[in-house]
PDB file of N, CA, C and O in Angstrom:
ATOM      1  N   MET A   1       2.347   1.783  20.953  1.00  0.00           N
ATOM      2  CA  MET A   1       2.620   2.518  19.748  1.00  0.00           C
ATOM      3  C   MET A   1       1.726   1.956  18.639  1.00  0.00           C
ATOM      4  O   MET A   1       1.674   0.743  18.434  1.00  0.00           O
ATOM      5  N   GLU A   2       1.037   2.829  17.937  1.00  0.00           N
ATOM      6  CA  GLU A   2       0.205   2.416  16.821  1.00  0.00           C
ATOM      7  C   GLU A   2       0.849   2.859  15.513  1.00  0.00           C
ATOM      8  O   GLU A   2       1.346   3.979  15.396  1.00  0.00           O
ATOM      9  N   VAL A   3       0.830   1.969  14.542  1.00  0.00           N
ATOM     10  CA  VAL A   3       1.398   2.277  13.234  1.00  0.00           C
ATOM     11  C   VAL A   3       0.320   2.093  12.174  1.00  0.00           C
ATOM     12  O   VAL A   3      -0.683   1.416  12.400  1.00  0.00           O
ATOM     13  N   ARG A   4       0.542   2.703  11.019  1.00  0.00           N
ATOM     14  CA  ARG A   4      -0.320   2.507   9.864  1.00  0.00           C
ATOM     15  C   ARG A   4       0.521   1.832   8.794  1.00  0.00           C
ATOM     16  O   ARG A   4       1.665   2.216   8.550  1.00  0.00           O
ATOM     17  N   ILE A   5      -0.061   0.819   8.159  1.00  0.00           N
ATOM     18  CA  ILE A   5       0.645   0.090   7.106  1.00  0.00           C
ATOM     19  C   ILE A   5      -0.182   0.181   5.835  1.00  0.00           C
ATOM     20  O   ILE A   5      -1.392  -0.045   5.860  1.00  0.00           O
ATOM     21  N   GLY A   6       0.463   0.510   4.726  1.00  0.00           N
ATOM     22  CA  GLY A   6      -0.199   0.573   3.428  1.00  0.00           C
ATOM     23  C   GLY A   6       0.488  -0.351   2.448  1.00  0.00           C
ATOM     24  O   GLY A   6       1.709  -0.313   2.302  1.00  0.00           O
ATOM     25  N   ILE A   7      -0.299  -1.193   1.765  1.00  0.00           N
ATOM     26  CA  ILE A   7       0.255  -2.138   0.803  1.00  0.00           C
ATOM     27  C   ILE A   7      -0.481  -1.987  -0.525  1.00  0.00           C
ATOM     28  O   ILE A   7      -1.711  -1.982  -0.574  1.00  0.00           O
ATOM     29  N   HIS A   8       0.291  -1.865  -1.594  1.00  0.00           N
ATOM     30  CA  HIS A   8      -0.246  -1.815  -2.950  1.00  0.00           C
ATOM     31  C   HIS A   8       0.615  -2.739  -3.790  1.00  0.00           C
ATOM     32  O   HIS A   8       1.798  -2.915  -3.500  1.00  0.00           O
ATOM     33  N   SER A   9       0.043  -3.326  -4.817  1.00  0.00           N
ATOM     34  CA  SER A   9       0.770  -4.274  -5.655  1.00  0.00           C
ATOM     35  C   SER A   9       0.915  -3.734  -7.069  1.00  0.00           C
ATOM     36  O   SER A   9       0.005  -3.093  -7.595  1.00  0.00           O
ATOM     37  N   GLY A  10       2.058  -3.995  -7.676  1.00  0.00           N
ATOM     38  CA  GLY A  10       2.283  -3.567  -9.045  1.00  0.00           C
ATOM     39  C   GLY A  10       3.763  -3.451  -9.347  1.00  0.00           C
ATOM     40  O   GLY A  10       4.617  -3.875  -8.569  1.00  0.00           O
ATOM     41  N   GLU A  11       4.040  -2.865 -10.496  1.00  0.00           N
ATOM     42  CA  GLU A  11       5.423  -2.704 -10.938  1.00  0.00           C
ATOM     43  C   GLU A  11       6.100  -1.565 -10.194  1.00  0.00           C
ATOM     44  O   GLU A  11       5.457  -0.600  -9.779  1.00  0.00           O
ATOM     45  N   LEU A  12       7.404  -1.697 -10.036  1.00  0.00           N
ATOM     46  CA  LEU A  12       8.194  -0.635  -9.438  1.00  0.00           C
ATOM     47  C   LEU A  12       9.594  -0.673 -10.006  1.00  0.00           C
ATOM     48  O   LEU A  12       9.965  -1.604 -10.719  1.00  0.00           O
ATOM     49  N   ILE A  13      10.353   0.329  -9.689  1.00  0.00           N
ATOM     50  CA  ILE A  13      11.737   0.423 -10.128  1.00  0.00           C
ATOM     51  C   ILE A  13      12.610   0.343  -8.883  1.00  0.00           C
ATOM     52  O   ILE A  13      12.304   0.960  -7.864  1.00  0.00           O
ATOM     53  N   ALA A  14      13.688  -0.412  -8.967  1.00  0.00           N
ATOM     54  CA  ALA A  14      14.602  -0.547  -7.841  1.00  0.00           C
ATOM     55  C   ALA A  14      16.023  -0.345  -8.331  1.00  0.00           C
ATOM     56  O   ALA A  14      16.356  -0.657  -9.474  1.00  0.00           O
ATOM     57  N   GLY A  15      16.847   0.179  -7.451  1.00  0.00           N
ATOM     58  CA  GLY A  15      18.236   0.362  -7.837  1.00  0.00           C
ATOM     59  C   GLY A  15      19.079   0.914  -6.715  1.00  0.00           C
ATOM     60  O   GLY A  15      18.576   1.303  -5.661  1.00  0.00           O
ATOM     61  N   VAL A  16      20.359   0.939  -6.963  1.00  0.00           N
ATOM     62  CA  VAL A  16      21.326   1.485  -6.016  1.00  0.00           C
ATOM     63  C   VAL A  16      21.616   2.919  -6.436  1.00  0.00           C
ATOM     64  O   VAL A  16      21.905   3.193  -7.601  1.00  0.00           O
ATOM     65  N   ILE A  17      21.537   3.824  -5.472  1.00  0.00           N
ATOM     66  CA  ILE A  17      21.833   5.224  -5.755  1.00  0.00           C
ATOM     67  C   ILE A  17      22.968   5.687  -4.848  1.00  0.00           C
ATOM     68  O   ILE A  17      23.174   5.136  -3.767  1.00  0.00           O
ATOM     69  N   GLY A  18      23.692   6.691  -5.293  1.00  0.00           N
ATOM     70  CA  GLY A  18      24.774   7.256  -4.501  1.00  0.00           C
ATOM     71  C   GLY A  18      26.134   6.989  -5.105  1.00  0.00           C
ATOM     72  O   GLY A  18      26.309   6.042  -5.873  1.00  0.00           O
ATOM     73  N   LYS A  19      27.101   7.827  -4.756  1.00  0.00           N
ATOM     74  CA  LYS A  19      28.474   7.667  -5.239  1.00  0.00           C
ATOM     75  C   LYS A  19      29.419   7.267  -4.112  1.00  0.00           C
ATOM     76  O   LYS A  19      30.269   6.395  -4.292  1.00  0.00           O
ATOM     77  N   ASN A  20      29.275   7.893  -2.968  1.00  0.00           N
ATOM     78  CA  ASN A  20      30.149   7.583  -1.838  1.00  0.00           C
ATOM     79  C   ASN A  20      29.485   6.631  -0.856  1.00  0.00           C
ATOM     80  O   ASN A  20      30.133   5.733  -0.319  1.00  0.00           O
ATOM     81  N   LYS A  21      28.228   6.823  -0.628  1.00  0.00           N
ATOM     82  CA  LYS A  21      27.466   5.954   0.265  1.00  0.00           C
ATOM     83  C   LYS A  21      26.318   5.378  -0.558  1.00  0.00           C
ATOM     84  O   LYS A  21      25.462   6.120  -1.040  1.00  0.00           O
ATOM     85  N   PHE A  22      26.299   4.063  -0.718  1.00  0.00           N
ATOM     86  CA  PHE A  22      25.304   3.428  -1.559  1.00  0.00           C
ATOM     87  C   PHE A  22      24.042   3.106  -0.767  1.00  0.00           C
ATOM     88  O   PHE A  22      24.103   2.653   0.376  1.00  0.00           O
ATOM     89  N   VAL A  23      22.911   3.347  -1.394  1.00  0.00           N
ATOM     90  CA  VAL A  23      21.609   3.065  -0.791  1.00  0.00           C
ATOM     91  C   VAL A  23      20.764   2.341  -1.829  1.00  0.00           C
ATOM     92  O   VAL A  23      20.692   2.766  -2.982  1.00  0.00           O
ATOM     93  N   TYR A  24      20.127   1.250  -1.422  1.00  0.00           N
ATOM     94  CA  TYR A  24      19.206   0.543  -2.301  1.00  0.00           C
ATOM     95  C   TYR A  24      17.833   1.142  -2.074  1.00  0.00           C
ATOM     96  O   TYR A  24      17.397   1.257  -0.929  1.00  0.00           O
ATOM     97  N   ASP A  25      17.139   1.528  -3.139  1.00  0.00           N
ATOM     98  CA  ASP A  25      15.862   2.211  -3.007  1.00  0.00           C
ATOM     99  C   ASP A  25      14.883   1.677  -4.049  1.00  0.00           C
ATOM    100  O   ASP A  25      15.283   1.127  -5.075  1.00  0.00           O
ATOM    101  N   ILE A  26      13.595   1.849  -3.764  1.00  0.00           N
ATOM    102  CA  ILE A  26      12.547   1.533  -4.729  1.00  0.00           C
ATOM    103  C   ILE A  26      11.697   2.774  -4.926  1.00  0.00           C
ATOM    104  O   ILE A  26      11.531   3.573  -4.005  1.00  0.00           O
ATOM    105  N   TRP A  27      11.152   2.938  -6.146  1.00  0.00           N
ATOM    106  CA  TRP A  27      10.289   4.079  -6.413  1.00  0.00           C
ATOM    107  C   TRP A  27       9.358   3.755  -7.569  1.00  0.00           C
ATOM    108  O   TRP A  27       9.525   2.745  -8.253  1.00  0.00           O
ATOM    109  N   GLY A  28       8.377   4.621  -7.779  1.00  0.00           N
ATOM    110  CA  GLY A  28       7.409   4.447  -8.856  1.00  0.00           C
ATOM    111  C   GLY A  28       5.989   4.615  -8.346  1.00  0.00           C
ATOM    112  O   GLY A  28       5.769   4.864  -7.161  1.00  0.00           O
ATOM    113  N   ASP A  29       5.026   4.478  -9.249  1.00  0.00           N
ATOM    114  CA  ASP A  29       3.620   4.659  -8.890  1.00  0.00           C
ATOM    115  C   ASP A  29       3.146   3.675  -7.826  1.00  0.00           C
ATOM    116  O   ASP A  29       2.326   4.030  -6.979  1.00  0.00           O
ATOM    117  N   THR A  30       3.650   2.448  -7.858  1.00  0.00           N
ATOM    118  CA  THR A  30       3.253   1.454  -6.857  1.00  0.00           C
ATOM    119  C   THR A  30       3.681   1.890  -5.463  1.00  0.00           C
ATOM    120  O   THR A  30       2.916   1.755  -4.508  1.00  0.00           O
ATOM    121  N   VAL A  31       4.886   2.407  -5.342  1.00  0.00           N
ATOM    122  CA  VAL A  31       5.386   2.883  -4.050  1.00  0.00           C
ATOM    123  C   VAL A  31       4.572   4.096  -3.590  1.00  0.00           C
ATOM    124  O   VAL A  31       4.221   4.204  -2.415  1.00  0.00           O
ATOM    125  N   ASN A  32       4.277   5.003  -4.517  1.00  0.00           N
ATOM    126  CA  ASN A  32       3.483   6.180  -4.172  1.00  0.00           C
ATOM    127  C   ASN A  32       2.074   5.789  -3.716  1.00  0.00           C
ATOM    128  O   ASN A  32       1.550   6.363  -2.761  1.00  0.00           O
ATOM    129  N   ALA A  33       1.463   4.820  -4.391  1.00  0.00           N
ATOM    130  CA  ALA A  33       0.127   4.367  -3.999  1.00  0.00           C
ATOM    131  C   ALA A  33       0.152   3.722  -2.618  1.00  0.00           C
ATOM    132  O   ALA A  33      -0.751   3.954  -1.815  1.00  0.00           O
ATOM    133  N   ALA A  34       1.172   2.916  -2.329  1.00  0.00           N
ATOM    134  CA  ALA A  34       1.286   2.297  -1.003  1.00  0.00           C
ATOM    135  C   ALA A  34       1.427   3.368   0.071  1.00  0.00           C
ATOM    136  O   ALA A  34       0.861   3.241   1.157  1.00  0.00           O
ATOM    137  N   SER A  35       2.169   4.408  -0.226  1.00  0.00           N
ATOM    138  CA  SER A  35       2.318   5.520   0.707  1.00  0.00           C
ATOM    139  C   SER A  35       0.965   6.196   0.963  1.00  0.00           C
ATOM    140  O   SER A  35       0.659   6.579   2.092  1.00  0.00           O
ATOM    141  N   ARG A  36       0.166   6.335  -0.089  1.00  0.00           N
ATOM    142  CA  ARG A  36      -1.154   6.950   0.061  1.00  0.00           C
ATOM    143  C   ARG A  36      -2.095   6.040   0.851  1.00  0.00           C
ATOM    144  O   ARG A  36      -2.927   6.528   1.616  1.00  0.00           O
ATOM    145  N   MET A  37      -1.971   4.714   0.671  1.00  0.00           N
ATOM    146  CA  MET A  37      -2.769   3.761   1.455  1.00  0.00           C
ATOM    147  C   MET A  37      -2.431   3.912   2.933  1.00  0.00           C
ATOM    148  O   MET A  37      -3.312   3.893   3.792  1.00  0.00           O
ATOM    149  N   GLU A  38      -1.147   4.062   3.209  1.00  0.00           N
ATOM    150  CA  GLU A  38      -0.699   4.221   4.598  1.00  0.00           C
ATOM    151  C   GLU A  38      -1.189   5.533   5.194  1.00  0.00           C
ATOM    152  O   GLU A  38      -1.724   5.543   6.302  1.00  0.00           O
ATOM    153  N   SER A  39      -1.017   6.627   4.485  1.00  0.00           N
ATOM    154  CA  SER A  39      -1.357   7.938   5.062  1.00  0.00           C
ATOM    155  C   SER A  39      -2.851   8.140   5.230  1.00  0.00           C
ATOM    156  O   SER A  39      -3.273   8.900   6.102  1.00  0.00           O
ATOM    157  N   SER A  40      -3.663   7.476   4.412  1.00  0.00           N
ATOM    158  CA  SER A  40      -5.107   7.633   4.554  1.00  0.00           C
ATOM    159  C   SER A  40      -5.732   6.481   5.333  1.00  0.00           C
ATOM    160  O   SER A  40      -6.953   6.415   5.476  1.00  0.00           O
ATOM    161  N   GLY A  41      -4.905   5.580   5.833  1.00  0.00           N
ATOM    162  CA  GLY A  41      -5.399   4.414   6.553  1.00  0.00           C
ATOM    163  C   GLY A  41      -5.658   4.681   8.018  1.00  0.00           C
ATOM    164  O   GLY A  41      -5.401   5.768   8.536  1.00  0.00           O
ATOM    165  N   GLU A  42      -6.176   3.652   8.671  1.00  0.00           N
ATOM    166  CA  GLU A  42      -6.461   3.738  10.101  1.00  0.00           C
ATOM    167  C   GLU A  42      -5.258   3.237  10.898  1.00  0.00           C
ATOM    168  O   GLU A  42      -4.647   2.231  10.538  1.00  0.00           O
ATOM    169  N   PRO A  43      -4.917   3.939  11.982  1.00  0.00           N
ATOM    170  CA  PRO A  43      -3.812   3.476  12.827  1.00  0.00           C
ATOM    171  C   PRO A  43      -4.093   2.080  13.389  1.00  0.00           C
ATOM    172  O   PRO A  43      -5.224   1.769  13.761  1.00  0.00           O
ATOM    173  N   GLY A  44      -3.066   1.256  13.447  1.00  0.00           N
ATOM    174  CA  GLY A  44      -3.198  -0.087  13.986  1.00  0.00           C
ATOM    175  C   GLY A  44      -3.794  -1.083  13.005  1.00  0.00           C
ATOM    176  O   GLY A  44      -4.090  -2.217  13.381  1.00  0.00           O
ATOM    177  N   LYS A  45      -3.975  -0.678  11.752  1.00  0.00           N
ATOM    178  CA  LYS A  45      -4.591  -1.539  10.748  1.00  0.00           C
ATOM    179  C   LYS A  45      -3.664  -1.698   9.544  1.00  0.00           C
ATOM    180  O   LYS A  45      -2.829  -0.835   9.272  1.00  0.00           O
ATOM    181  N   VAL A  46      -3.824  -2.814   8.826  1.00  0.00           N
ATOM    182  CA  VAL A  46      -3.116  -3.021   7.569  1.00  0.00           C
ATOM    183  C   VAL A  46      -4.070  -2.603   6.460  1.00  0.00           C
ATOM    184  O   VAL A  46      -5.090  -3.253   6.233  1.00  0.00           O
ATOM    185  N   ASN A  47      -3.740  -1.527   5.778  1.00  0.00           N
ATOM    186  CA  ASN A  47      -4.584  -0.957   4.731  1.00  0.00           C
ATOM    187  C   ASN A  47      -4.044  -1.378   3.377  1.00  0.00           C
ATOM    188  O   ASN A  47      -2.871  -1.159   3.076  1.00  0.00           O
ATOM    189  N   ILE A  48      -4.903  -1.987   2.553  1.00  0.00           N
ATOM    190  CA  ILE A  48      -4.461  -2.468   1.249  1.00  0.00           C
ATOM    191  C   ILE A  48      -5.336  -1.870   0.139  1.00  0.00           C
ATOM    192  O   ILE A  48      -6.479  -1.474   0.367  1.00  0.00           O
ATOM    193  N   SER A  49      -4.772  -1.819  -1.045  1.00  0.00           N
ATOM    194  CA  SER A  49      -5.494  -1.294  -2.209  1.00  0.00           C
ATOM    195  C   SER A  49      -6.400  -2.374  -2.787  1.00  0.00           C
ATOM    196  O   SER A  49      -6.291  -3.546  -2.429  1.00  0.00           O
ATOM    197  N   GLY A  50      -7.295  -1.968  -3.684  1.00  0.00           N
ATOM    198  CA  GLY A  50      -8.176  -2.916  -4.358  1.00  0.00           C
ATOM    199  C   GLY A  50      -7.416  -3.929  -5.181  1.00  0.00           C
ATOM    200  O   GLY A  50      -7.830  -5.085  -5.272  1.00  0.00           O
ATOM    201  N   ILE A  51      -6.307  -3.519  -5.787  1.00  0.00           N
ATOM    202  CA  ILE A  51      -5.486  -4.444  -6.573  1.00  0.00           C
ATOM    203  C   ILE A  51      -4.881  -5.519  -5.669  1.00  0.00           C
ATOM    204  O   ILE A  51      -4.892  -6.700  -6.017  1.00  0.00           O
ATOM    205  N   THR A  52      -4.361  -5.117  -4.524  1.00  0.00           N
ATOM    206  CA  THR A  52      -3.806  -6.081  -3.577  1.00  0.00           C
ATOM    207  C   THR A  52      -4.900  -6.971  -3.010  1.00  0.00           C
ATOM    208  O   THR A  52      -4.686  -8.165  -2.802  1.00  0.00           O
ATOM    209  N   TYR A  53      -6.075  -6.395  -2.759  1.00  0.00           N
ATOM    210  CA  TYR A  53      -7.206  -7.182  -2.267  1.00  0.00           C
ATOM    211  C   TYR A  53      -7.522  -8.334  -3.220  1.00  0.00           C
ATOM    212  O   TYR A  53      -7.763  -9.455  -2.773  1.00  0.00           O
ATOM    213  N   GLN A  54      -7.523  -8.073  -4.517  1.00  0.00           N
ATOM    214  CA  GLN A  54      -7.807  -9.119  -5.503  1.00  0.00           C
ATOM    215  C   GLN A  54      -6.795 -10.266  -5.404  1.00  0.00           C
ATOM    216  O   GLN A  54      -7.131 -11.415  -5.691  1.00  0.00           O
ATOM    217  N   LEU A  55      -5.579  -9.962  -5.004  1.00  0.00           N
ATOM    218  CA  LEU A  55      -4.535 -10.983  -4.884  1.00  0.00           C
ATOM    219  C   LEU A  55      -4.628 -11.798  -3.599  1.00  0.00           C
ATOM    220  O   LEU A  55      -4.198 -12.951  -3.574  1.00  0.00           O
ATOM    221  N   VAL A  56      -5.183 -11.222  -2.531  1.00  0.00           N
ATOM    222  CA  VAL A  56      -5.169 -11.885  -1.219  1.00  0.00           C
ATOM    223  C   VAL A  56      -6.546 -12.260  -0.684  1.00  0.00           C
ATOM    224  O   VAL A  56      -6.643 -12.826   0.405  1.00  0.00           O
ATOM    225  N   LYS A  57      -7.614 -11.961  -1.422  1.00  0.00           N
ATOM    226  CA  LYS A  57      -8.974 -12.138  -0.904  1.00  0.00           C
ATOM    227  C   LYS A  57      -9.314 -13.568  -0.519  1.00  0.00           C
ATOM    228  O   LYS A  57     -10.201 -13.782   0.308  1.00  0.00           O
ATOM    229  N   ASP A  58      -8.632 -14.560  -1.098  1.00  0.00           N
ATOM    230  CA  ASP A  58      -8.903 -15.952  -0.755  1.00  0.00           C
ATOM    231  C   ASP A  58      -8.111 -16.424   0.458  1.00  0.00           C
ATOM    232  O   ASP A  58      -8.347 -17.521   0.964  1.00  0.00           O
ATOM    233  N   LYS A  59      -7.177 -15.608   0.923  1.00  0.00           N
ATOM    234  CA  LYS A  59      -6.323 -16.009   2.049  1.00  0.00           C
ATOM    235  C   LYS A  59      -6.513 -15.148   3.296  1.00  0.00           C
ATOM    236  O   LYS A  59      -6.149 -15.554   4.400  1.00  0.00           O
ATOM    237  N   PHE A  60      -7.095 -13.938   3.109  1.00  0.00           N
ATOM    238  CA  PHE A  60      -7.279 -13.020   4.228  1.00  0.00           C
ATOM    239  C   PHE A  60      -8.703 -12.489   4.265  1.00  0.00           C
ATOM    240  O   PHE A  60      -9.336 -12.295   3.228  1.00  0.00           O
ATOM    241  N   SER A  61      -9.188 -12.262   5.453  1.00  0.00           N
ATOM    242  CA  SER A  61     -10.480 -11.612   5.640  1.00  0.00           C
ATOM    243  C   SER A  61     -10.243 -10.104   5.574  1.00  0.00           C
ATOM    244  O   SER A  61      -9.418  -9.571   6.317  1.00  0.00           O
ATOM    245  N   CYS A  62     -10.968  -9.415   4.683  1.00  0.00           N
ATOM    246  CA  CYS A  62     -10.772  -7.973   4.492  1.00  0.00           C
ATOM    247  C   CYS A  62     -12.122  -7.256   4.513  1.00  0.00           C
ATOM    248  O   CYS A  62     -13.145  -7.822   4.129  1.00  0.00           O
ATOM    249  N   THR A  63     -12.106  -6.022   4.962  1.00  0.00           N
ATOM    250  CA  THR A  63     -13.294  -5.177   4.988  1.00  0.00           C
ATOM    251  C   THR A  63     -13.069  -3.983   4.076  1.00  0.00           C
ATOM    252  O   THR A  63     -12.039  -3.314   4.153  1.00  0.00           O
ATOM    253  N   HIS A  64     -14.043  -3.724   3.209  1.00  0.00           N
ATOM    254  CA  HIS A  64     -13.950  -2.597   2.275  1.00  0.00           C
ATOM    255  C   HIS A  64     -14.213  -1.296   3.024  1.00  0.00           C
ATOM    256  O   HIS A  64     -15.241  -1.160   3.687  1.00  0.00           O
ATOM    257  N   ARG A  65     -13.300  -0.346   2.924  1.00  0.00           N
ATOM    258  CA  ARG A  65     -13.459   0.962   3.563  1.00  0.00           C
ATOM    259  C   ARG A  65     -14.089   1.982   2.637  1.00  0.00           C
ATOM    260  O   ARG A  65     -14.526   3.043   3.083  1.00  0.00           O
ATOM    261  N   GLY A  66     -14.140   1.671   1.358  1.00  0.00           N
ATOM    262  CA  GLY A  66     -14.691   2.606   0.393  1.00  0.00           C
ATOM    263  C   GLY A  66     -13.603   3.167  -0.497  1.00  0.00           C
ATOM    264  O   GLY A  66     -12.462   2.705  -0.473  1.00  0.00           O
ATOM    265  N   LYS A  67     -13.964   4.165  -1.281  1.00  0.00           N
ATOM    266  CA  LYS A  67     -13.004   4.795  -2.193  1.00  0.00           C
ATOM    267  C   LYS A  67     -12.329   5.960  -1.481  1.00  0.00           C
ATOM    268  O   LYS A  67     -12.974   6.753  -0.795  1.00  0.00           O
ATOM    269  N   VAL A  68     -11.026   6.041  -1.658  1.00  0.00           N
ATOM    270  CA  VAL A  68     -10.223   7.098  -1.052  1.00  0.00           C
ATOM    271  C   VAL A  68      -9.587   7.904  -2.176  1.00  0.00           C
ATOM    272  O   VAL A  68      -9.071   7.338  -3.141  1.00  0.00           O
ATOM    273  N   ASP A  69      -9.624   9.213  -2.048  1.00  0.00           N
ATOM    274  CA  ASP A  69      -9.015  10.073  -3.060  1.00  0.00           C
ATOM    275  C   ASP A  69      -7.506  10.100  -2.830  1.00  0.00           C
ATOM    276  O   ASP A  69      -7.027  10.697  -1.866  1.00  0.00           O
ATOM    277  N   ALA A  70      -6.766   9.453  -3.719  1.00  0.00           N
ATOM    278  CA  ALA A  70      -5.310   9.395  -3.622  1.00  0.00           C
ATOM    279  C   ALA A  70      -4.719  10.495  -4.502  1.00  0.00           C
ATOM    280  O   ALA A  70      -5.005  10.561  -5.698  1.00  0.00           O
ATOM    281  N   LYS A  71      -3.911  11.336  -3.920  1.00  0.00           N
ATOM    282  CA  LYS A  71      -3.314  12.472  -4.624  1.00  0.00           C
ATOM    283  C   LYS A  71      -2.661  12.034  -5.930  1.00  0.00           C
ATOM    284  O   LYS A  71      -1.836  11.120  -5.944  1.00  0.00           O
ATOM    285  N   ASN A  72      -3.033  12.687  -7.020  1.00  0.00           N
ATOM    286  CA  ASN A  72      -2.517  12.427  -8.364  1.00  0.00           C
ATOM    287  C   ASN A  72      -2.855  11.045  -8.907  1.00  0.00           C
ATOM    288  O   ASN A  72      -2.309  10.652  -9.938  1.00  0.00           O
ATOM    289  N   MET A  73      -3.744  10.288  -8.243  1.00  0.00           N
ATOM    290  CA  MET A  73      -4.099   8.947  -8.694  1.00  0.00           C
ATOM    291  C   MET A  73      -5.604   8.744  -8.788  1.00  0.00           C
ATOM    292  O   MET A  73      -6.052   7.698  -9.258  1.00  0.00           O
ATOM    293  N   GLY A  74      -6.382   9.704  -8.359  1.00  0.00           N
ATOM    294  CA  GLY A  74      -7.833   9.554  -8.381  1.00  0.00           C
ATOM    295  C   GLY A  74      -8.337   8.727  -7.205  1.00  0.00           C
ATOM    296  O   GLY A  74      -7.636   8.536  -6.211  1.00  0.00           O
ATOM    297  N   LYS A  75      -9.556   8.247  -7.338  1.00  0.00           N
ATOM    298  CA  LYS A  75     -10.171   7.454  -6.269  1.00  0.00           C
ATOM    299  C   LYS A  75      -9.687   6.010  -6.357  1.00  0.00           C
ATOM    300  O   LYS A  75      -9.661   5.411  -7.432  1.00  0.00           O
ATOM    301  N   MET A  76      -9.305   5.468  -5.205  1.00  0.00           N
ATOM    302  CA  MET A  76      -8.839   4.085  -5.132  1.00  0.00           C
ATOM    303  C   MET A  76      -9.608   3.358  -4.039  1.00  0.00           C
ATOM    304  O   MET A  76      -9.890   3.922  -2.982  1.00  0.00           O
ATOM    305  N   ASP A  77      -9.948   2.085  -4.308  1.00  0.00           N
ATOM    306  CA  ASP A  77     -10.585   1.264  -3.275  1.00  0.00           C
ATOM    307  C   ASP A  77      -9.578   0.983  -2.169  1.00  0.00           C
ATOM    308  O   ASP A  77      -8.410   0.702  -2.436  1.00  0.00           O
ATOM    309  N   LEU A  78     -10.042   1.060  -0.926  1.00  0.00           N
ATOM    310  CA  LEU A  78      -9.188   0.790   0.226  1.00  0.00           C
ATOM    311  C   LEU A  78      -9.856  -0.280   1.076  1.00  0.00           C
ATOM    312  O   LEU A  78     -11.051  -0.200   1.360  1.00  0.00           O
ATOM    313  N   TYR A  79      -9.089  -1.273   1.476  1.00  0.00           N
ATOM    314  CA  TYR A  79      -9.572  -2.363   2.316  1.00  0.00           C
ATOM    315  C   TYR A  79      -8.713  -2.444   3.573  1.00  0.00           C
ATOM    316  O   TYR A  79      -7.553  -2.033   3.582  1.00  0.00           O
ATOM    317  N   ILE A  80      -9.306  -2.981   4.628  1.00  0.00           N
ATOM    318  CA  ILE A  80      -8.555  -3.296   5.848  1.00  0.00           C
ATOM    319  C   ILE A  80      -8.406  -4.803   5.882  1.00  0.00           C
ATOM    320  O   ILE A  80      -9.392  -5.538   5.852  1.00  0.00           O
ATOM    321  N   CYS A  81      -7.172  -5.253   5.946  1.00  0.00           N
ATOM    322  CA  CYS A  81      -6.864  -6.679   6.022  1.00  0.00           C
ATOM    323  C   CYS A  81      -6.904  -7.053   7.498  1.00  0.00           C
ATOM    324  O   CYS A  81      -6.148  -6.508   8.302  1.00  0.00           O
ATOM    325  N   GLU A  82      -7.797  -7.993   7.856  1.00  0.00           N
ATOM    326  CA  GLU A  82      -8.042  -8.260   9.271  1.00  0.00           C
ATOM    327  C   GLU A  82      -7.447  -9.555   9.797  1.00  0.00           C
ATOM    328  O   GLU A  82      -6.853  -9.557  10.875  1.00  0.00           O
ATOM    329  N   ALA A  83      -7.588 -10.660   9.067  1.00  0.00           N
ATOM    330  CA  ALA A  83      -7.107 -11.930   9.587  1.00  0.00           C
ATOM    331  C   ALA A  83      -6.911 -12.922   8.448  1.00  0.00           C
ATOM    332  O   ALA A  83      -7.501 -12.787   7.376  1.00  0.00           O
ATOM    333  N   MET A  84      -6.077 -13.914   8.701  1.00  0.00           N
ATOM    334  CA  MET A  84      -5.918 -15.007   7.729  1.00  0.00           C
ATOM    335  C   MET A  84      -7.139 -15.904   7.802  1.00  0.00           C
ATOM    336  O   MET A  84      -7.726 -16.090   8.868  1.00  0.00           O
ATOM    337  N   LEU A  85      -7.518 -16.460   6.657  1.00  0.00           N
ATOM    338  CA  LEU A  85      -8.655 -17.390   6.621  1.00  0.00           C
ATOM    339  C   LEU A  85      -8.212 -18.782   6.931  1.00  0.00           C
ATOM    340  O   LEU A  85      -9.032 -19.701   6.948  1.00  0.00           O
TER     341      LEU A  85
END
């Protein structure tokens, strides 16, 4: 089974929703961007945004995939996180 993983870093909103059955959920632009990283990523790879790359570049080996058009967000840098350094 191959999966796609998308990671983006930034602010988000979290909370409990529901009246009878409670669910903890997160939402916001950061969550939407991570979803776009996942959907436009390669199967079997960890796809990260340029913002996340800046946070992990000293600890992980990453390859730049180029700019990806993210719906309602414009072009975003996309990297593949390959291995720990």
